[in-house]
MMTF fields as JSON, N, C-alpha, C and O atoms, coordinates in Angstrom:
{
  "mmtfVersion": "1.0.0",
  "mmtfProducer": "UNKNOWN",
  "numBonds": 515,
  "numAtoms": 516,
  "numGroups": 129,
  "numChains": 1,
  "numModels": 1,
  "chainsPerModel": [1],
  "groupsPerChain": [129],
  "chainIdList": ["A"],
  "bondAtomList": [4, 2, 8, 6, 12, 10, 16, 14, 20, 18, 24, 22, 28, 26, 32, 30, 36, 34, 40, 38, 44, 42, 48, 46, 52, 50, 56, 54, 60, 58, 64, 62, 68, 66, 72, 70, 76, 74, 80, 78, 84, 82, 88, 86, 92, 90, 96, 94, 100, 98, 104, 102, 108, 106, 112, 110, 116, 114, 120, 118, 124, 122, 128, 126, 132, 130, 136, 134, 140, 138, 144, 142, 148, 146, 152, 150, 156, 154, 160, 158, 164, 162, 168, 166, 172, 170, 176, 174, 180, 178, 184, 182, 188, 186, 192, 190, 196, 194, 200, 198, 204, 202, 208, 206, 212, 210, 216, 214, 220, 218, 224, 222, 228, 226, 232, 230, 236, 234, 240, 238, 244, 242, 248, 246, 252, 250, 256, 254, 260, 258, 264, 262, 268, 266, 272, 270, 276, 274, 280, 278, 284, 282, 288, 286, 292, 290, 296, 294, 300, 298, 304, 302, 308, 306, 312, 310, 316, 314, 320, 318, 324, 322, 328, 326, 332, 330, 336, 334, 340, 338, 344, 342, 348, 346, 352, 350, 356, 354, 360, 358, 364, 362, 368, 366, 372, 370, 376, 374, 380, 378, 384, 382, 388, 386, 392, 390, 396, 394, 400, 398, 404, 402, 408, 406, 412, 410, 416, 414, 420, 418, 424, 422, 428, 426, 432, 430, 436, 434, 440, 438, 444, 442, 448, 446, 452, 450, 456, 454, 460, 458, 464, 462, 468, 466, 472, 470, 476, 474, 480, 478, 484, 482, 488, 486, 492, 490, 496, 494, 500, 498, 504, 502, 508, 506, 512, 510],
  "bondOrderList": [1, 1, 1, 1, 1, 1, 1, 1, 1, 1, 1, 1, 1, 1, 1, 1, 1, 1, 1, 1, 1, 1, 1, 1, 1, 1, 1, 1, 1, 1, 1, 1, 1, 1, 1, 1, 1, 1, 1, 1, 1, 1, 1, 1, 1, 1, 1, 1, 1, 1, 1, 1, 1, 1, 1, 1, 1, 1, 1, 1, 1, 1, 1, 1, 1, 1, 1, 1, 1, 1, 1, 1, 1, 1, 1, 1, 1, 1, 1, 1, 1, 1, 1, 1, 1, 1, 1, 1, 1, 1, 1, 1, 1, 1, 1, 1, 1, 1, 1, 1, 1, 1, 1, 1, 1, 1, 1, 1, 1, 1, 1, 1, 1, 1, 1, 1, 1, 1, 1, 1, 1, 1, 1, 1, 1, 1, 1, 1],
  "groupList": [{"groupName": "MET", "atomNameList": ["N", "CA", "C", "O"], "elementList": ["N", "C", "C", "O"], "formalChargeList": [0, 0, 0, 0], "bondAtomList": [1, 0, 2, 1, 3, 2], "bondOrderList": [1, 1, 2], "singleLetterCode": "M", "chemCompType": "L-PEPTIDE LINKING"}, {"groupName": "THR", "atomNameList": ["N", "CA", "C", "O"], "elementList": ["N", "C", "C", "O"], "formalChargeList": [0, 0, 0, 0], "bondAtomList": [1, 0, 2, 1, 3, 2], "bondOrderList": [1, 1, 2], "singleLetterCode": "T", "chemCompType": "L-PEPTIDE LINKING"}, {"groupName": "HIS", "atomNameList": ["N", "CA", "C", "O"], "elementList": ["N", "C", "C", "O"], "formalChargeList": [0, 0, 0, 0], "bondAtomList": [1, 0, 2, 1, 3, 2], "bondOrderList": [1, 1, 2], "singleLetterCode": "H", "chemCompType": "L-PEPTIDE LINKING"}, {"groupName": "ILE", "atomNameList": ["N", "CA", "C", "O"], "elementList": ["N", "C", "C", "O"], "formalChargeList": [0, 0, 0, 0], "bondAtomList": [1, 0, 2, 1, 3, 2], "bondOrderList": [1, 1, 2], "singleLetterCode": "I", "chemCompType": "L-PEPTIDE LINKING"}, {"groupName": "LEU", "atomNameList": ["N", "CA", "C", "O"], "elementList": ["N", "C", "C", "O"], "formalChargeList": [0, 0, 0, 0], "bondAtomList": [1, 0, 2, 1, 3, 2], "bondOrderList": [1, 1, 2], "singleLetterCode": "L", "chemCompType": "L-PEPTIDE LINKING"}, {"groupName": "PRO", "atomNameList": ["N", "CA", "C", "O"], "elementList": ["N", "C", "C", "O"], "formalChargeList": [0, 0, 0, 0], "bondAtomList": [1, 0, 2, 1, 3, 2], "bondOrderList": [1, 1, 2], "singleLetterCode": "P", "chemCompType": "L-PEPTIDE LINKING"}, {"groupName": "VAL", "atomNameList": ["N", "CA", "C", "O"], "elementList": ["N", "C", "C", "O"], "formalChargeList": [0, 0, 0, 0], "bondAtomList": [1, 0, 2, 1, 3, 2], "bondOrderList": [1, 1, 2], "singleLetterCode": "V", "chemCompType": "L-PEPTIDE LINKING"}, {"groupName": "ARG", "atomNameList": ["N", "CA", "C", "O"], "elementList": ["N", "C", "C", "O"], "formalChargeList": [0, 0, 0, 0], "bondAtomList": [1, 0, 2, 1, 3, 2], "bondOrderList": [1, 1, 2], "singleLetterCode": "R", "chemCompType": "L-PEPTIDE LINKING"}, {"groupName": "TYR", "atomNameList": ["N", "CA", "C", "O"], "elementList": ["N", "C", "C", "O"], "formalChargeList": [0, 0, 0, 0], "bondAtomList": [1, 0, 2, 1, 3, 2], "bondOrderList": [1, 1, 2], "singleLetterCode": "Y", "chemCompType": "L-PEPTIDE LINKING"}, {"groupName": "GLU", "atomNameList": ["N", "CA", "C", "O"], "elementList": ["N", "C", "C", "O"], "formalChargeList": [0, 0, 0, 0], "bondAtomList": [1, 0, 2, 1, 3, 2], "bondOrderList": [1, 1, 2], "singleLetterCode": "E", "chemCompType": "L-PEPTIDE LINKING"}, {"groupName": "ASP", "atomNameList": ["N", "CA", "C", "O"], "elementList": ["N", "C", "C", "O"], "formalChargeList": [0, 0, 0, 0], "bondAtomList": [1, 0, 2, 1, 3, 2], "bondOrderList": [1, 1, 2], "singleLetterCode": "D", "chemCompType": "L-PEPTIDE LINKING"}, {"groupName": "GLY", "atomNameList": ["N", "CA", "C", "O"], "elementList": ["N", "C", "C", "O"], "formalChargeList": [0, 0, 0, 0], "bondAtomList": [1, 0, 2, 1, 3, 2], "bondOrderList": [1, 1, 2], "singleLetterCode": "G", "chemCompType": "PEPTIDE LINKING"}, {"groupName": "ALA", "atomNameList": ["N", "CA", "C", "O"], "elementList": ["N", "C", "C", "O"], "formalChargeList": [0, 0, 0, 0], "bondAtomList": [1, 0, 2, 1, 3, 2], "bondOrderList": [1, 1, 2], "singleLetterCode": "A", "chemCompType": "L-PEPTIDE LINKING"}, {"groupName": "ASN", "atomNameList": ["N", "CA", "C", "O"], "elementList": ["N", "C", "C", "O"], "formalChargeList": [0, 0, 0, 0], "bondAtomList": [1, 0, 2, 1, 3, 2], "bondOrderList": [1, 1, 2], "singleLetterCode": "N", "chemCompType": "L-PEPTIDE LINKING"}, {"groupName": "LYS", "atomNameList": ["N", "CA", "C", "O"], "elementList": ["N", "C", "C", "O"], "formalChargeList": [0, 0, 0, 0], "bondAtomList": [1, 0, 2, 1, 3, 2], "bondOrderList": [1, 1, 2], "singleLetterCode": "K", "chemCompType": "L-PEPTIDE LINKING"}, {"groupName": "PHE", "atomNameList": ["N", "CA", "C", "O"], "elementList": ["N", "C", "C", "O"], "formalChargeList": [0, 0, 0, 0], "bondAtomList": [1, 0, 2, 1, 3, 2], "bondOrderList": [1, 1, 2], "singleLetterCode": "F", "chemCompType": "L-PEPTIDE LINKING"}, {"groupName": "SER", "atomNameList": ["N", "CA", "C", "O"], "elementList": ["N", "C", "C", "O"], "formalChargeList": [0, 0, 0, 0], "bondAtomList": [1, 0, 2, 1, 3, 2], "bondOrderList": [1, 1, 2], "singleLetterCode": "S", "chemCompType": "L-PEPTIDE LINKING"}, {"groupName": "GLN", "atomNameList": ["N", "CA", "C", "O"], "elementList": ["N", "C", "C", "O"], "formalChargeList": [0, 0, 0, 0], "bondAtomList": [1, 0, 2, 1, 3, 2], "bondOrderList": [1, 1, 2], "singleLetterCode": "Q", "chemCompType": "L-PEPTIDE LINKING"}, {"groupName": "TRP", "atomNameList": ["N", "CA", "C", "O"], "elementList": ["N", "C", "C", "O"], "formalChargeList": [0, 0, 0, 0], "bondAtomList": [1, 0, 2, 1, 3, 2], "bondOrderList": [1, 1, 2], "singleLetterCode": "W", "chemCompType": "L-PEPTIDE LINKING"}, {"groupName": "CYS", "atomNameList": ["N", "CA", "C", "O"], "elementList": ["N", "C", "C", "O"], "formalChargeList": [0, 0, 0, 0], "bondAtomList": [1, 0, 2, 1, 3, 2], "bondOrderList": [1, 1, 2], "singleLetterCode": "C", "chemCompType": "L-PEPTIDE LINKING"}],
  "groupTypeList": [0, 1, 2, 3, 4, 5, 6, 7, 6, 8, 8, 9, 10, 1, 10, 0, 11, 11, 3, 6, 8, 8, 12, 13, 8, 4, 14, 15, 3, 9, 7, 12, 7, 16, 9, 4, 6, 9, 12, 4, 11, 15, 10, 17, 13, 14, 0, 14, 9, 9, 10, 11, 6, 6, 15, 6, 6, 7, 7, 6, 9, 12, 10, 8, 4, 12, 5, 12, 7, 4, 10, 10, 7, 4, 17, 6, 6, 1, 1, 2, 9, 5, 6, 11, 14, 16, 7, 18, 6, 15, 10, 17, 9, 6, 7, 7, 11, 10, 17, 6, 3, 15, 7, 12, 4, 6, 1, 12, 6, 19, 0, 1, 1, 12, 11, 14, 5, 0, 7, 4, 5, 12, 9, 4, 7, 12, 14, 4, 11],
  "groupIdList": [1, 2, 3, 4, 5, 6, 7, 8, 9, 10, 11, 12, 13, 14, 15, 16, 17, 18, 19, 20, 21, 22, 23, 24, 25, 26, 27, 28, 29, 30, 31, 32, 33, 34, 35, 36, 37, 38, 39, 40, 41, 42, 43, 44, 45, 46, 47, 48, 49, 50, 51, 52, 53, 54, 55, 56, 57, 58, 59, 60, 61, 62, 63, 64, 65, 66, 67, 68, 69, 70, 71, 72, 73, 74, 75, 76, 77, 78, 79, 80, 81, 82, 83, 84, 85, 86, 87, 88, 89, 90, 91, 92, 93, 94, 95, 96, 97, 98, 99, 100, 101, 102, 103, 104, 105, 106, 107, 108, 109, 110, 111, 112, 113, 114, 115, 116, 117, 118, 119, 120, 121, 122, 123, 124, 125, 126, 127, 128, 129],
  "secStructList": [7, 7, 3, 3, 3, 3, 3, 3, 7, 7, 4, 4, 4, 5, 7, 6, 6, 1, 5, 5, 7, 1, 1, 2, 2, 2, 2, 2, 2, 2, 2, 2, 2, 2, 2, 2, 2, 2, 2, 6, 6, 7, 7, 2, 2, 2, 2, 2, 2, 2, 2, 6, 3, 3, 3, 3, 3, 3, 3, 3, 7, 7, 7, 7, 7, 1, 7, 7, 5, 6, 6, 7, 3, 3, 3, 3, 3, 3, 7, 7, 3, 3, 3, 6, 6, 6, 3, 3, 3, 7, 7, 3, 3, 3, 3, 1, 1, 1, 7, 3, 3, 3, 3, 3, 7, 3, 3, 3, 3, 3, 3, 3, 6, 6, 6, 3, 3, 7, 7, 7, 7, 2, 2, 2, 2, 2, 2, 2, 7],
  "xCoordList": [33.417, 32.081, 32.649, 33.829, 32.078, 32.353, 31.131, 30.007, 31.445, 30.23, 30.891, 32.003, 29.463, 29.47, 28.509, 27.426, 29.565, 28.337, 28.457, 29.57, 27.529, 27.373, 27.811, 27.526, 28.5, 28.562, 28.311, 29.093, 27.83, 28.138, 28.932, 29.027, 29.675, 30.574, 29.631, 28.969, 29.596, 29.004, 30.021, 31.243, 29.366, 30.506, 31.244, 32.467, 30.642, 31.161, 32.622, 33.623, 32.329, 33.618, 34.72, 35.787, 34.482, 35.883, 36.491, 36.068, 37.5, 38.498, 38.524, 37.647, 39.151, 38.935, 39.313, 39.384, 39.467, 40.061, 38.861, 38.88, 38.156, 36.573, 37.03, 36.457, 38.297, 38.168, 37.968, 37.704, 38.047, 37.533, 38.823, 39.847, 38.749, 39.804, 40.319, 39.69, 41.759, 42.329, 41.801, 42.286, 40.93, 41.039, 39.595, 39.338, 38.904, 37.308, 37.217, 36.195, 38.397, 38.313, 38.521, 37.833, 39.317, 39.239, 37.495, 36.971, 36.769, 35.652, 35.0, 34.495, 34.871, 34.37, 34.413, 33.43, 35.662, 35.95, 35.408, 35.086, 35.534, 35.103, 33.762, 33.572, 32.656, 31.364, 31.138, 30.072, 32.269, 31.875, 32.065, 31.457, 32.685, 33.117, 32.144, 31.867, 31.648, 30.607, 29.418, 28.496, 29.043, 28.097, 27.859, 26.785, 29.037, 29.697, 29.314, 28.471, 29.739, 29.494, 28.138, 27.577, 27.177, 25.427, 25.194, 24.806, 25.238, 25.048, 25.259, 24.379, 26.443, 27.042, 25.965, 26.153, 24.69, 24.333, 24.46, 23.701, 25.627, 26.224, 26.238, 26.614, 25.686, 25.519, 26.273, 26.054, 27.211, 28.479, 28.266, 28.882, 27.049, 26.77, 26.529, 26.928, 25.432, 25.3, 26.437, 26.809, 27.11, 28.414, 29.434, 29.933, 29.659, 30.323, 29.704, 30.233, 27.817, 27.554, 27.112, 26.891, 27.117, 26.654, 27.729, 27.574, 28.997, 29.84, 31.543, 32.484, 31.403, 32.843, 33.856, 35.061, 32.957, 33.697, 33.202, 32.092, 34.794, 35.268, 36.292, 37.053, 36.21, 36.812, 38.166, 37.629, 39.324, 40.143, 41.044, 41.545, 41.191, 41.926, 43.507, 43.867, 44.346, 45.708, 46.479, 47.352, 46.316, 47.02, 46.477, 45.956, 46.553, 45.9, 47.377, 48.228, 47.153, 48.461, 47.404, 46.951, 47.337, 46.173, 46.608, 47.828, 46.215, 47.2, 46.234, 45.54, 46.102, 45.618, 46.166, 47.153, 44.788, 45.364, 44.605, 44.966, 43.832, 43.269, 41.879, 41.113, 41.822, 41.019, 39.019, 38.592, 38.319, 37.443, 36.785, 37.082, 35.631, 35.128, 33.461, 32.69, 33.266, 32.02, 30.628, 30.329, 30.12, 28.696, 28.868, 27.899, 30.277, 30.919, 30.063, 30.099, 29.286, 28.863, 30.296, 31.095, 30.718, 31.254, 30.896, 29.841, 31.618, 31.46, 32.791, 33.921, 32.361, 33.649, 33.117, 32.202, 34.063, 33.804, 34.987, 36.119, 34.532, 35.316, 35.468, 34.414, 36.252, 36.765, 37.232, 37.382, 37.565, 37.844, 37.93, 37.28, 38.978, 39.248, 39.816, 40.873, 39.214, 39.777, 41.677, 42.091, 42.441, 43.755, 44.39, 44.286, 45.179, 44.783, 43.729, 42.638, 43.971, 43.234, 41.848, 40.697, 42.767, 41.93, 42.248, 41.504, 42.682, 42.807, 41.964, 41.792, 41.394, 40.571, 41.103, 41.205, 41.348, 41.909, 40.479, 39.783, 40.441, 39.816, 40.618, 40.778, 40.904, 40.679, 39.794, 38.817, 40.105, 39.018, 39.517, 40.655, 38.089, 38.805, 37.586, 36.471, 38.04, 36.903, 37.0, 37.963, 35.85, 35.524, 34.84, 33.87, 35.013, 34.444, 34.046, 34.773, 32.93, 33.174, 33.692, 33.115, 34.36, 35.553, 36.718, 37.535, 37.061, 38.216, 38.654, 37.865, 39.869, 40.058, 40.431, 41.078, 40.047, 41.074, 41.578, 42.527, 40.969, 41.731, 41.821, 41.035, 42.541, 42.969, 43.381, 44.164, 42.833, 43.425, 43.603, 42.793, 44.686, 44.718, 44.479, 44.897, 43.546, 43.516, 43.124, 42.355, 43.708, 43.89, 43.301, 43.517, 42.273, 41.455, 41.94, 42.344, 41.786, 41.849, 41.089, 40.549, 40.297, 39.201, 39.971, 41.084, 38.938, 39.681, 38.206, 37.133, 38.852, 37.829, 37.915, 38.945, 36.283, 36.095, 37.406, 37.823, 38.242, 39.459, 40.838, 41.872, 40.767, 41.931, 43.088, 44.287, 42.484, 42.864, 42.663, 41.612, 43.357, 43.274, 42.551, 42.848, 41.547, 40.838, 40.621, 41.48, 39.823, 39.733, 38.729, 38.128, 38.497, 37.095, 36.223, 36.499, 34.994, 33.483, 33.64, 34.299, 33.125, 33.287, 32.118, 32.271, 30.791, 30.127, 30.028, 28.937, 31.26, 31.658, 32.671, 32.854, 33.342, 34.684, 33.912, 34.242, 32.377, 31.613, 30.755, 30.394, 30.63, 30.27, 31.255, 31.018, 32.796, 33.912, 34.406, 35.24, 34.002, 34.482, 35.662, 36.407],
  "yCoordList": [-3.746, -5.094, -6.34, -6.442, -7.14, -8.297, -9.152, -9.525, -9.224, -10.001, -12.022, -12.51, -12.63, -13.819, -14.829, -15.396, -14.719, -15.559, -17.394, -17.92, -18.005, -19.764, -20.093, -19.451, -21.129, -22.157, -23.522, -24.186, -24.073, -25.559, -26.184, -25.868, -27.137, -27.658, -28.637, -29.452, -28.541, -29.042, -29.986, -29.843, -30.951, -32.14, -31.044, -31.152, -30.111, -29.391, -28.942, -28.892, -28.574, -27.707, -28.511, -28.1, -29.72, -30.849, -31.143, -30.869, -31.703, -32.582, -34.178, -35.031, -34.242, -35.782, -37.004, -38.204, -36.655, -37.161, -36.467, -36.681, -35.886, -35.229, -34.409, -34.494, -33.506, -32.574, -30.844, -30.724, -29.864, -28.693, -28.457, -28.358, -28.323, -27.712, -26.575, -26.177, -26.01, -25.371, -23.575, -22.491, -23.706, -22.368, -21.908, -20.707, -22.633, -22.97, -21.767, -21.137, -21.665, -21.04, -19.485, -18.471, -19.638, -17.882, -17.74, -16.626, -18.868, -18.124, -17.973, -16.853, -18.636, -18.634, -17.031, -16.293, -16.682, -15.692, -13.93, -12.838, -14.413, -13.715, -12.91, -11.738, -14.178, -13.888, -13.536, -13.068, -13.801, -13.163, -11.783, -11.031, -11.312, -9.687, -8.788, -7.594, -9.845, -9.378, -9.488, -8.871, -9.927, -9.519, -8.788, -8.437, -8.615, -7.712, -6.312, -5.61, -5.962, -4.51, -4.502, -3.412, -5.923, -5.301, -5.089, -3.928, -5.671, -5.576, -4.024, -3.329, -3.502, -1.897, -0.769, 0.447, -1.494, -1.062, -0.527, 0.308, -1.142, -0.738, -2.13, -3.289, -1.476, -2.344, -2.226, -1.331, -3.172, -2.84, -2.299, -1.35, -3.274, -2.7, -1.883, -1.391, -1.107, 0.618, 1.332, 1.861, 1.215, 1.467, 1.355, 2.368, 0.378, 0.772, 1.621, 2.733, 1.421, 1.905, 3.558, 4.209, 3.829, 4.836, 6.031, 7.221, 5.322, 6.015, 5.69, 6.127, 4.605, 4.148, 3.289, 3.04, 3.061, 2.584, 0.962, 0.479, 0.221, -1.094, -0.761, 0.203, -2.281, -2.832, -3.966, -4.39, -4.273, -4.833, -5.446, -4.663, -6.935, -7.348, -7.295, -7.933, -6.502, -6.376, -7.225, -7.716, -7.579, -8.879, -9.712, -9.229, -11.351, -12.325, -13.243, -13.891, -12.873, -13.857, -15.441, -15.43, -15.928, -17.402, -18.319, -18.469, -18.818, -19.888, -21.148, -21.031, -22.311, -23.33, -24.59, -25.323, -24.444, -24.694, -26.835, -27.84, -26.58, -27.85, -27.759, -26.806, -29.385, -29.413, -29.457, -29.838, -29.154, -29.218, -29.809, -29.653, -30.705, -32.046, -31.859, -30.95, -32.895, -32.323, -32.724, -33.787, -31.611, -31.711, -30.685, -30.114, -30.45, -29.885, -28.341, -27.806, -27.737, -26.377, -25.908, -26.584, -24.649, -23.412, -22.358, -22.041, -21.315, -19.82, -19.134, -19.554, -17.678, -17.254, -15.928, -15.147, -15.99, -14.435, -13.51, -13.924, -12.073, -11.153, -10.128, -9.494, -9.587, -8.094, -7.443, -8.0, -6.175, -5.272, -3.875, -3.566, -2.917, -1.705, -0.681, -0.878, 0.035, 1.567, 1.47, 1.249, 1.614, 1.981, 2.452, 1.929, 3.621, 4.868, 5.022, 4.682, 5.601, 6.708, 5.492, 5.695, 4.272, 3.858, 2.198, 1.427, 1.699, 0.375, 0.136, 0.815, -1.365, -1.464, -3.303, -4.017, -3.63, -4.771, -5.382, -4.834, -6.975, -7.509, -9.214, -10.263, -9.001, -10.334, -11.196, -11.051, -12.471, -13.307, -14.876, -15.336, -15.525, -16.971, -17.545, -17.045, -18.602, -19.889, -20.488, -20.73, -20.566, -22.074, -22.807, -22.541, -24.109, -25.305, -25.699, -26.418, -25.189, -25.003, -24.051, -22.964, -24.136, -23.253, -23.496, -23.129, -24.249, -24.682, -23.34, -22.793, -23.194, -21.827, -22.918, -23.85, -22.899, -24.268, -23.2, -23.57, -21.833, -21.199, -19.792, -19.453, -19.284, -17.718, -17.035, -17.522, -15.618, -14.657, -13.474, -13.193, -12.608, -11.188, -11.304, -12.112, -10.016, -9.506, -7.941, -7.378, -7.562, -6.186, -6.148, -6.916, -4.816, -4.599, -2.859, -2.038, -2.76, -1.115, -0.966, -2.002, 0.62, 1.077, 1.614, 2.017, 1.404, 2.135, 2.209, 1.606, 3.312, 3.518, 2.38, 1.872, 2.114, 1.199, 0.989, -0.1, 2.735, 2.887, 2.005, 1.946, 1.364, 0.914, 2.279, 2.302, 3.138, 3.898, 4.142, 4.436, 4.025, 3.685, 5.343, 6.451, 4.844, 6.378, 6.584, 5.989, 7.18, 7.198, 6.255, 5.839, 5.833, 4.891, 5.837, 6.756, 5.963, 6.782, 7.311, 6.682, 8.624, 9.18, 8.563, 8.345, 8.402, 7.628, 6.329, 5.856, 5.4, 3.959, 4.535, 3.82, 5.862, 5.791, 6.097, 5.616, 7.18, 7.423, 5.88, 5.803, 5.023, 3.557, 2.785, 1.953, 2.941, 2.159, 2.959, 2.428, 4.099, 4.876, 4.938, 5.515],
  "zCoordList": [61.289, 60.843, 60.723, 60.389, 60.914, 60.555, 59.425, 59.76, 58.747, 57.787, 58.016, 58.222, 57.829, 57.907, 56.947, 57.087, 55.865, 54.848, 54.979, 54.957, 55.075, 55.025, 53.579, 52.568, 53.666, 52.817, 52.423, 53.102, 51.9, 51.558, 50.918, 49.732, 51.36, 49.534, 48.845, 49.486, 47.64, 46.837, 46.034, 46.078, 45.312, 44.686, 43.485, 43.402, 42.656, 42.081, 42.353, 41.638, 43.896, 44.705, 44.89, 45.346, 44.528, 45.2, 44.16, 43.037, 44.383, 43.578, 42.86, 43.002, 42.463, 42.448, 43.936, 43.669, 45.012, 46.17, 47.194, 48.406, 46.75, 47.174, 48.503, 49.589, 48.19, 48.85, 48.338, 47.142, 48.943, 48.057, 47.482, 48.158, 45.624, 44.749, 45.693, 46.674, 45.212, 46.497, 45.435, 45.761, 44.419, 43.638, 44.157, 44.247, 44.407, 44.945, 46.328, 46.602, 46.994, 48.73, 47.714, 47.828, 47.045, 46.288, 45.89, 45.904, 45.576, 44.75, 46.4, 46.478, 47.553, 48.572, 48.688, 48.76, 48.689, 49.892, 48.815, 49.284, 47.162, 46.645, 46.522, 46.196, 46.982, 47.024, 48.486, 48.884, 49.333, 50.85, 50.585, 51.347, 49.787, 49.941, 48.871, 48.988, 47.645, 47.015, 48.025, 47.491, 49.102, 49.634, 50.846, 51.335, 51.253, 52.327, 51.555, 52.113, 50.605, 49.588, 49.391, 49.503, 48.996, 49.205, 50.408, 50.538, 51.435, 53.287, 53.442, 53.949, 52.995, 53.118, 52.287, 52.325, 51.459, 50.712, 49.368, 48.877, 48.711, 47.474, 46.349, 46.528, 45.205, 44.326, 43.097, 42.281, 42.944, 42.483, 40.931, 40.445, 40.109, 38.975, 38.689, 37.634, 39.829, 39.56, 39.244, 38.196, 40.776, 40.448, 39.253, 38.764, 38.904, 36.92, 36.761, 36.724, 36.536, 35.301, 34.976, 33.955, 36.431, 37.028, 37.267, 36.994, 37.921, 38.043, 38.031, 38.692, 36.827, 36.258, 37.452, 37.491, 38.165, 39.671, 39.526, 39.303, 39.801, 40.142, 40.722, 40.633, 41.758, 42.94, 41.771, 40.747, 41.898, 41.237, 42.572, 43.38, 42.708, 43.928, 43.389, 42.4, 44.125, 43.614, 44.071, 43.355, 45.369, 46.123, 47.079, 48.084, 46.826, 47.726, 48.335, 47.725, 50.102, 50.506, 51.272, 52.416, 50.865, 50.913, 52.216, 52.143, 53.083, 53.623, 53.92, 54.93, 53.189, 53.255, 54.366, 54.313, 55.614, 57.001, 57.185, 57.796, 56.531, 56.421, 55.506, 55.365, 54.814, 53.82, 54.078, 55.168, 53.283, 53.474, 52.589, 51.404, 53.023, 51.994, 51.572, 51.879, 50.879, 50.142, 51.308, 51.851, 51.357, 52.091, 53.225, 53.724, 53.654, 54.863, 54.56, 53.452, 55.778, 56.207, 56.312, 56.96, 55.637, 56.165, 56.355, 55.805, 57.232, 57.19, 56.766, 57.01, 55.891, 55.38, 56.18, 55.919, 57.268, 58.145, 57.674, 57.425, 57.577, 56.752, 57.511, 57.457, 58.234, 58.261, 57.335, 56.247, 57.501, 56.407, 57.094, 58.092, 56.315, 56.701, 55.42, 54.821, 55.248, 54.23, 54.479, 55.617, 53.586, 53.766, 52.653, 51.543, 52.956, 52.162, 51.649, 52.106, 50.554, 49.498, 48.584, 48.197, 48.571, 46.84, 47.765, 47.158, 48.436, 48.852, 50.144, 51.157, 49.638, 50.951, 50.886, 49.888, 52.278, 52.784, 53.733, 54.588, 53.022, 53.614, 54.387, 53.765, 55.567, 56.302, 56.449, 57.184, 55.574, 55.297, 55.984, 56.066, 56.465, 57.548, 56.737, 56.59, 56.302, 55.891, 57.555, 58.284, 57.702, 58.987, 58.798, 58.087, 59.351, 59.729, 61.317, 62.003, 61.741, 62.762, 63.771, 63.74, 64.404, 65.104, 65.002, 65.846, 63.814, 63.191, 61.786, 61.016, 61.87, 60.469, 59.632, 60.108, 58.286, 57.57, 56.404, 55.712, 56.137, 54.957, 55.735, 56.62, 55.421, 55.435, 54.414, 53.599, 54.304, 52.955, 53.652, 54.535, 53.36, 53.451, 51.722, 50.892, 51.613, 50.136, 50.235, 51.014, 49.454, 49.13, 47.799, 46.861, 47.873, 46.475, 46.191, 47.014, 45.178, 44.813, 44.296, 43.91, 43.779, 43.601, 42.038, 41.702, 41.512, 39.882, 38.715, 38.703, 37.778, 37.039, 35.737, 35.293, 35.204, 34.141, 33.321, 32.929, 33.042, 32.013, 32.709, 32.044, 34.03, 34.638, 35.183, 34.906, 35.851, 36.297, 38.07, 38.641, 38.39, 40.512, 40.676, 40.23, 41.498, 42.091, 43.559, 44.209, 44.232, 45.609, 45.656, 44.666, 47.06, 47.4, 47.411, 48.181, 46.659, 46.942, 47.981, 48.809, 48.351, 49.458, 50.729, 51.931, 49.696, 50.699, 50.82, 51.14, 50.567, 50.764, 51.959, 52.944, 51.861, 52.783, 53.781, 54.865, 53.723, 55.108, 55.862, 57.036, 55.029, 55.666, 56.084, 56.959, 55.429, 56.291, 57.483, 58.217, 57.729, 58.939, 58.722, 59.515]
}
């Protein structure tokens, strides 16, 4: 499954040079992952409150390829797959038109609210295939 999140660059996203501050790309891709989970039919707050399930980012590999600037219209394109029992891996690109300007490979793990690793919920694994 591929998920696409449109993002507009606002003044608050930029640094003194007028380009997107590097850490804000991580915010953009986090939002895209959150929207993807919701698009799959899951409410992360409900998962936490009712089942004690949370997702924690374990690893991020990021490449900054070109700058984005104020008022750019971007797309965060996310593909994903479960890996093993508790990991969920996301390949994410931030694009301006056809140009990939940022790319990240993100590994999230499923954990209990007490901080212990756990299997991805069966209902989620079924949706992920």
